[in-house]
TIDO-623801 format. One line per 2 residues: number of its first residue (from 1); for each residue x, y, z of N, C-alpha, C. Coordinates in steps of 0.1 Angstrom, whole numbers. Layout:
# TIDO-623801
NUM	X:Y:Z:X:Y:Z:X:Y:Z; ...
END
This chain:
# TIDO-623801
1	76:-223:-12:70:-211:-9:56:-209:-17; 53:-218:-26:42:-216:-34:29:-214:-26
3	28:-221:-15:16:-220:-6:15:-207:0; 25:-199:0:25:-186:6:25:-175:-5
5	21:-179:-17:20:-169:-28:7:-170:-35; 2:-159:-40:-10:-158:-48:-8:-149:-60
7	-17:-150:-69:-16:-142:-81:-28:-132:-81; -26:-120:-87:-37:-111:-89:-35:-103:-102
9	-46:-98:-107:-46:-89:-118:-55:-77:-114; -50:-65:-116:-58:-54:-116:-64:-53:-130
11	-77:-54:-131:-84:-55:-144:-85:-42:-151; -88:-42:-164:-89:-30:-172:-98:-19:-167
13	-109:-23:-161:-118:-12:-155:-111:-4:-145; -104:-11:-136:-97:-3:-125:-85:4:-130
15	-78:-1:-140:-66:6:-146:-71:18:-153; -82:17:-161:-88:29:-168:-92:40:-158
17	-97:36:-147:-101:46:-137:-90:52:-128; -78:47:-130:-67:52:-122:-66:47:-108
19	-70:35:-106:-70:29:-93:-58:20:-90; -48:19:-98:-37:11:-96:-30:14:-82
21	-27:26:-80:-20:30:-67:-28:27:-55; -41:30:-55:-50:27:-44:-51:12:-41
23	-52:4:-52:-53:-10:-50:-40:-16:-45; -29:-12:-51:-16:-17:-46:-14:-13:-31
25	-18:-1:-28:-17:4:-14:-25:-5:-4; -37:-9:-8:-45:-18:0:-39:-32:1
27	-32:-36:-9:-25:-49:-9:-14:-49:1; -6:-38:0:6:-38:9:2:-35:23
29	-9:-27:25:-14:-25:39:-20:-38:44; -24:-47:35:-30:-60:40:-19:-70:44
31	-6:-65:43:5:-74:47:11:-82:36; 7:-80:24:13:-87:13:26:-80:8
33	35:-88:4:48:-84:-3:46:-86:-17; 48:-76:-25:47:-78:-40:61:-83:-45
35	61:-95:-50:73:-102:-55:75:-101:-70; 64:-98:-77:65:-96:-92:54:-87:-96
37	57:-78:-105:47:-68:-109:49:-63:-123; 39:-62:-131:40:-55:-144:27:-50:-150
39	28:-40:-158:17:-35:-166:18:-41:-179; 7:-47:-184:7:-55:-196:-7:-55:-202
41	-8:-60:-214:-21:-61:-220:-23:-75:-226; -34:-81:-223:-36:-95:-228:-41:-94:-242
43	-36:-104:-250:-41:-105:-264:-54:-114:-262; -62:-115:-273:-74:-123:-273:-70:-138:-270
45	-59:-142:-276:-54:-156:-274:-50:-158:-260; -43:-148:-254:-39:-149:-240:-51:-150:-231
47	-61:-142:-233:-73:-141:-224:-81:-154:-226; -82:-159:-238:-89:-172:-240:-82:-184:-233
49	-69:-184:-233:-61:-194:-226:-62:-193:-211; -60:-180:-206:-61:-178:-192:-74:-182:-186
51	-85:-179:-193:-99:-181:-188:-105:-194:-194; -97:-203:-200:-102:-215:-206:-112:-223:-198
53	-110:-222:-185:-119:-230:-176:-134:-225:-178; -136:-213:-182:-149:-207:-184:-154:-207:-199
55	-146:-214:-208:-149:-214:-222:-163:-218:-226; -169:-227:-218:-183:-232:-222:-194:-223:-216
57	-190:-214:-208:-200:-205:-201:-205:-194:-211; -217:-190:-209:-223:-180:-219:-215:-166:-218
59	-209:-163:-207:-202:-150:-206:-188:-150:-211; -183:-161:-216:-169:-163:-220:-164:-152:-230
61	-172:-150:-240:-168:-140:-251:-168:-126:-245; -177:-123:-237:-178:-110:-230:-166:-108:-221
63	-162:-118:-213:-151:-118:-204:-138:-116:-212; -136:-123:-223:-124:-121:-231:-123:-107:-237
65	-134:-102:-242:-135:-88:-247:-131:-78:-236; -137:-80:-225:-134:-71:-213:-119:-71:-210
67	-114:-83:-208:-100:-84:-203:-90:-80:-213; -94:-78:-226:-84:-74:-236:-86:-59:-240
69	-96:-52:-234:-99:-39:-239:-89:-28:-235; -80:-32:-225:-70:-23:-221:-60:-30:-212
71	-50:-22:-207:-39:-28:-199:-44:-34:-186; -37:-43:-180:-39:-49:-167:-26:-47:-159
73	-27:-49:-146:-15:-50:-138:-15:-64:-133; -5:-72:-136:-3:-85:-131:7:-85:-119
75	4:-93:-109:13:-93:-97:13:-107:-90; 24:-110:-85:25:-122:-76:27:-116:-62
77	20:-121:-52:20:-116:-39:24:-127:-29; 31:-123:-19:36:-132:-9:31:-129:5
79	27:-138:13:22:-137:26:18:-151:32; 19:-153:44:14:-166:50:-1:-166:46
81	-5:-178:42:-19:-180:39:-24:-171:28; -15:-169:18:-18:-158:8:-31:-159:0
83	-34:-171:-5:-46:-173:-13:-58:-169:-5; -60:-175:6:-72:-173:14:-73:-158:19
85	-62:-153:24:-62:-139:29:-64:-129:18; -59:-132:6:-62:-123:-5:-76:-123:-9
87	-82:-135:-10:-96:-136:-13:-105:-128:-3; -101:-128:9:-108:-120:19:-106:-105:16
89	-94:-101:13:-91:-87:10:-99:-82:-2; -100:-90:-13:-107:-85:-25:-122:-85:-23
91	-128:-94:-15:-142:-94:-13:-150:-102:-23; -163:-102:-22:-172:-110:-31:-171:-104:-45
93	-173:-114:-54:-173:-110:-69:-183:-99:-72; -194:-99:-66:-204:-88:-67:-201:-77:-57
95	-197:-66:-61:-193:-55:-52:-204:-51:-42; -217:-53:-47:-228:-50:-38:-228:-59:-26
97	-223:-71:-27:-222:-81:-16:-209:-81:-9; -199:-73:-14:-186:-73:-8:-186:-66:5
99	-178:-71:15:-177:-65:28:-170:-51:27; -174:-42:36:-167:-29:37:-152:-32:40
101	-144:-23:34:-130:-24:36:-123:-33:26; -131:-40:16:-125:-48:6:-122:-40:-6
103	-113:-46:-15:-109:-39:-27:-122:-37:-36; -129:-48:-38:-141:-47:-47:-152:-38:-41
105	-154:-37:-28:-163:-28:-23:-159:-14:-26; -146:-11:-26:-142:3:-28:-140:6:-43
107	-136:-4:-51:-132:0:-65:-140:-7:-76; -148:-17:-73:-155:-24:-84:-169:-18:-86
109	-174:-19:-98:-187:-13:-101:-198:-23:-104; -194:-36:-108:-204:-46:-111:-197:-60:-110
111	-205:-70:-112:-200:-84:-112:-190:-85:-123; -193:-79:-135:-185:-81:-147:-172:-72:-146
113	-174:-60:-140:-162:-51:-139:-159:-50:-124; -152:-60:-119:-150:-62:-105:-136:-59:-100
115	-129:-51:-108:-116:-44:-105:-104:-54:-104; -105:-65:-97:-94:-74:-95:-97:-89:-97
117	-87:-96:-100:-87:-111:-100:-79:-116:-89; -83:-126:-82:-74:-133:-72:-75:-148:-74
119	-64:-155:-73:-64:-169:-75:-72:-176:-64; -79:-187:-68:-88:-194:-59:-82:-206:-52
121	-69:-209:-55:-62:-220:-49:-47:-219:-50; -40:-226:-42:-25:-225:-43:-21:-230:-56
123	-27:-241:-61:-23:-247:-74:-26:-236:-85; -38:-230:-86:-40:-220:-96:-32:-208:-94
125	-28:-204:-82:-19:-193:-80:-6:-195:-87; 0:-207:-86:12:-211:-92:11:-211:-108
127	0:-216:-113:-3:-217:-127:-4:-203:-133; -12:-195:-126:-15:-181:-131:-3:-172:-130
129	5:-174:-120:17:-166:-119:27:-170:-130; 29:-182:-132:38:-187:-143:33:-183:-157
131	19:-181:-158:14:-177:-171:19:-163:-174; 20:-154:-164:23:-140:-166:38:-137:-164
133	45:-145:-157:59:-142:-153:68:-153:-156; 80:-150:-162:90:-160:-164:97:-162:-151
135	104:-173:-149:110:-176:-136:120:-165:-131; 127:-158:-141:136:-148:-137:129:-135:-132
137	116:-134:-135:108:-123:-131:101:-124:-118; 103:-136:-111:97:-139:-98:108:-138:-88
139	106:-130:-78:116:-128:-67:111:-134:-54
END
């Protein structure tokens, strides 16, 4: 079922602004089943590990600081074609370029504070989900 699952995080900016319910509603209205869900906060070490692929980029420190400034909501979602469909639902990284009706168009304020993360491949969805959830926490 891994190809029918994806991973998402509601980022600190959206949590701070009280958008958890609205975002989860858009996810379920988009046909996704939430199979794992938790409110948590990343440590600096966790954020550095999770975003290690970006460690050489100039924005890495800022990204880690942002992702550790407050709680996040981590979730594993299930639906046929989950990764691709969820990427469409969240919209472009830059909310100014995101399509109407997408999560980022509605809730993000900038490229840096873009409300949600969505896995970019089936492989990364499995890795990212396992990073946040133990096997017994995935249904």
